[in-house]
N, C-alpha and C positions, 0 to 999 in steps of 0.2 A: 901530267896527272890531272884527271878530271877533278874539279872542285865544286862542292855543293854550297859554298858560302855565298853571301850577299855580294852583288856587284855594285859598281860606283853609282848607279842610278837608283839603288834601293830595292832591287828585285832579286828574289831567289828563283832563277828561271823565269817563268811567266807570272809568278806570284809576288805580291808586295806592292810597291809604288806608293803614291800619295794622291788620294782623290778627296779633296777637302774644299769646303766653302771658301770663297775669297777672303772673308773676314779673318780666317785662321792662317792665311798664307804667311803673313809676317811672323807670327809666333812659331809656326813650324819651320820656316826658313831660318829663323834665328837659332832654334834648337839644332837644326841640321848643321849649320855653320860652326857651332861652338862645341857640340857634345864630344867629339873625338879629341879635340885639343885639350879640353878640360879633363876628360877621363884619363888621358895618357900623360897628364902632367904629374911631376914628382909630388907636388903638394897634395893633389887629390888622392893619388895612390897611397900615400903615407897615411892620410887621415881616414880613408876608406878602410884600409886593411887593419889599422889600429882599432877601429870601431868593430869590425867583423870579429877580431880576436877578443877584445876586452868587453864588448857590450853584447854582441850576438852570441859569442861562445864558440867561434870556429877555431880549428877545423871541426866539422861534424864527424863523428866516428864512422868508420867503415867496418861493419860488424859481420863476422862470419856466423851465419844462422845455421847452426849444426843440425838441428832437428828438421828444419825446412830442407836443408841440403840432402839429408838422408832420405827424406820422402821423395824428392824429385831427382835423385841420382846424379847430382853434380855438386859443385861448390858454389853456394849462393851467398854473396855478400850484400848486406843492406846498407845503403848510404843514408845515414840517419838525420835527414833534414828536420824530422819531427823533434829533435832535441835542441834546435835553435831557440833562442829567445823569441817569444810570441808563438812558438809551436809549428812553424812551417818555413819553407824556403823563401816565402814572400819578403821577409825582413831584409834579405840580401839586396834586393832590388830597391826597396823603400829607402834604406839608408843611402844607397848610391845616388838615387834620384833626388833625394832631399839635399844632399851635398851639392849636386849639380844645379838645382834650382836656386840655392843660396848664392852660388858663385855667378849665376846669371842675373842676380839682383831681383828675383821674384819675391813677392811679399805674402802670397796666399797660395794654399795648396788645395786642390780638389782631387778626388779619386772615385773610382767605382769599386764595388765588391759584390761577390756572389755568396760564397761560403763564409765570408767575413774575415778570412785570414789576411787578405791584402788590406782590408779596412783597418784591422787591428794593427798590422805592421806600419801602415801609413800614419795612423793616429799616434803610435808609439814614437816613430821618427819625428813627427811634428812636435810632440811633447818634449822630446830630447833637444830639438833645435829651436823651441819657442816660436813656432809658426802656426797661424790659424789654419784650421783644416775642416773641410766639409766632405763627407763621404756619401755618395749616392748608392742606395741599395733598394732592390725591389721589395715591395711590401710582403710578398710571399717568403722571400729569403729572410726578411727581418723576423718573420714569425718562426721559421724553422731553425734560425741561427741566433736566437735572442740573447744567448750568453755572450756571443761575440759583439752584439750590438751594445750591450751594457758595458763591456770592456772599452769599446770605442768612446762611449760617452764619459766613462770614468777617466779616460785619458785626455779628455777635453775636446774631442771632435764633435762636430754637429753631424748627426746622421739624418739624411734626408730620405724619407720614404717615397719611393716611386710607385705610383698606382696606375700608370698607363700600361697598355699592352698586356704582356704575360706577367708583368710585375716581378720579373727576375733579372738576371744579369744583363741580358740584351738591352733592356729598358733603362737599367742603371747607367750603362755606357752612353745611351742616347741622351739622357738627362745631363750627364757630365759634359758631353760635347756641347750641349746647348748653353750650359753655364760658361764654358770656355769661350764660346762665340760672343757672349755678352761681356766677358771680362778678359780679353786677350792680353792686355798690356801688363797687368800686375800678377796674373794668375798662372801657376804652373800645374798642368794636368799630369799627375803622377800615375801613369798607366800601369796596371798591375800584371799584365801578361805580354807575351811576345806577339802582340797584335797591333792594329792601328796603322796610321800612315807612317811612312819612313820619316824619321829614323827610329821610331819606337821599337819595332821588332829587333833591330840590331842593338839598340841601347840596352834593352832588357836582357837579351842573350849575353851581351858582354858582362853585365853586372852579375848575372847568374852563373857565368862561366867559372866562378870560383869552385863550383861543385865538381866539374870535370877536372879542373886543375888539381884539386885535392885527391880525387880518385886516382889520378896518375901517380901521385906521390905515395899514396897509401898502398896501392897495389904493388909498387916497386918494393916497398918495405915488407909486405906480407907474402908476395908471390915471386919476387925476383924479376918481375916484368911490369911494365907500366900500362898495359892494356888488357881488358877482359875479352872473352870470346863473344859475350852478349852484354848489351846495355839495355835495360828495360825501364820504362817510365810511363806514367799516365799523361794524357793530353786532353786539355780543354781548349784554352787559348794556347797553352804549351810552354809556359816559362820554366817550370822545373825540368821538363824534357830538353828544352833548348840549352839549359845550363849543364845538364847531364851529358849531352852529346857534343858540346861545343868543341872540345879539343880532340874529338875522335871523328868528326864529321867526314873527313876525307881519308880516314884510315880504314880501308876495306877489310882489314883483318877482323874488325869489330862489327858484329851484326847488331843492328838497331831494331828494337821491338817496342812498339808504342801501343798503348791501350786507350781507346776512346770510349765514350759513354753510349752504350747501345740502348739504354733505357729498358723499355718492355720488349725490344726487338726491332730491328730495322723494318721488317715487313709491317709492323703495327702502325708506323708513322709516329709513335710516341718514343722518340729517340733524339739524341744529340750527336749522333755519329756522322759528322759532316764530311769526313773523308770517304766513308763507306757509302753514304747515301746522298751526298751533296753534289752540286754542279758548280762550275766556275761562275763567279760573280763578284760584286763589290759590296762590302759591308764595312761600316765604321772607318772609311778612308783608305782601304786597301783591297787588292784583288786576291781572292783565295777560293777555296771550296766552301760553298754555302748551302745550307738547307733552304731551298726556295721552290716556289711553284713555277709553272710554265710561263707565268707572266712576270717572273722576277721578284715576286713578293716573298719576304722572309717568312718561313714557317716557324711556328713556335717550337723550340726544342724542348725535350724533356729528359731529365735524369734524376735519379734519387739523390745524386750528388750536386749540391748547389754550385760548387766550384767548376763543374764540367758542363753545366746547363747553358751552353752557348751555341748559336747556330752556325758558327764559322770555326776556323782553325788558323793558327799562326801561319804566315806564308812559308816559313822555313819547313814546317812539317808537311804542308801541302806539296811542296817541292820534293821533299824526301820520299813521300809516298808515290808521287807520280813517276819519279825516276827509279822507283823500286830500290832506293837506298835503304829505306826503312820498311819493315813489315808492320802493318797496322791491323789490330784486331778490335772489333766492336764487342765490348763487354757489357752484358745485360745486368740489370739491377741485382737479380738473384745471385749471379756469379760473383759480383763484387761483395755482396753481403757474406756469402759463403767463405770467400777468401779472407775477409776481415776477421771472422770468428776463428778461422784456421790459424792465422798468424798469432792471434791473441792466445790461443791454447798451446800452440807449439813453441812460441818464443817469448810469451809474456809481453808482447808489444801490441797495443791497440792502435791501429792505423786510422788515418782519416779516410772517409769514403772515397775521396779522390785517389789516394794511394792504393786503395783496395782494387781499383780497376787495373793497376799494374800487376798486383799480386795474383789476380784472377787469370792472368795469361799463363802462369806457371804450369797448370795441368794440360794446357794445349800445346806445350813445347815438347820436342824430342831431344833432350840433352844427352850428351855423352858423359861418361864418368869423370873425365878430366876437364870438362868445360868449366871455365870460370865465368860466373854470371854476377853482374852488379845491377841491383834493382834499387831505384831511388824511392824511399819512403818519404814522400814530399811533405807530409804533415801528420800531426797526432790526432787521435780520434776523440778527444774530449768533447769537441763541438758536436759530434755526431752520436753521442751516447743515447739520446732519446730515440733516434732512428734505430740504432742497434737494439735497444731494449724492446722496441715495438716488434722486432722480428726475431727476438731471442728464442722463443718457443719453437719457431719454424726451423732454426738452424742449430739449436742446442736443446732438443726436445727432452733430454733426460735430466736436465738440471732441476 
């Protein structure tokens, strides 16, 4: 049977690998040598799953969205990652990596963040484990996600404003990598998505795989089978999607449908749709599909969603798209906003703008009545309320 999983060299097909400066070689090699042994140890698994249960609040519910199902003519279940502590899937990975860092003897944590959810999750985990934390965040993202910034500071993290480049997620990653190059011995880079040099994409996917593990168990209870017909999720770097598809990646009975950020539209150039509009290249230490010009210079991405505003895509998702294992749709800003207001009115759930890019794929699908669909709501929309309110008259004109 064909497998879409990572190989022993850290590649998903032709995507992935480790392209790093020499100064980081020792740190990356140490992580690569230790991460599987630690993750698979009984001690780690016990502590990790106890924290997921008692601190994060897992398992997250698998909710049958009856009104949404009625509208789209199938059975739609929402995987409620928005109900986790800190409001998104990011806490799964942050808790796991902080335990890993501690077992590796690291004394200081750095991270990057776009929408702020990974920053909040990292700051939360660092407060829990009494470890110093610096979070790099683009100046524009700090402005549009100021509530999350204040949460990070309240939790004890130092938030470093990045004013270079587009002042968004790409530049936050750049600054975090520079910090790591300066402090490779005592510092652990707690990377928030399924991107970066090997082994990070695999490490993050494994920690987030609790999502698909729970989906299997919950579907068996609700449907009498442990697989859906469709799995749907949004992709920026792709960590929630990696966790959603992890246990189904080689199960061809399950159709994978992923929504990336189209911005104003691919043709406008104001987009973050790296699968639809990108070409093969190297960014932040790995080979993937990248928004770049003919000279290989990174183009500035754009999305209304800070968490999807990234010029590349995790190597797993690049591979799934190239091999046609996953269907990928570029969702424009207006489509995501419309989907957010629809879920809010139909089900009483305000989703994050990131998750709205997954919800916006529903009108584009041709479901059958008996189809079982699982869609991951990766985060809650509290952080995006100002954006929603700014567009409320456009999408709810009669209020």
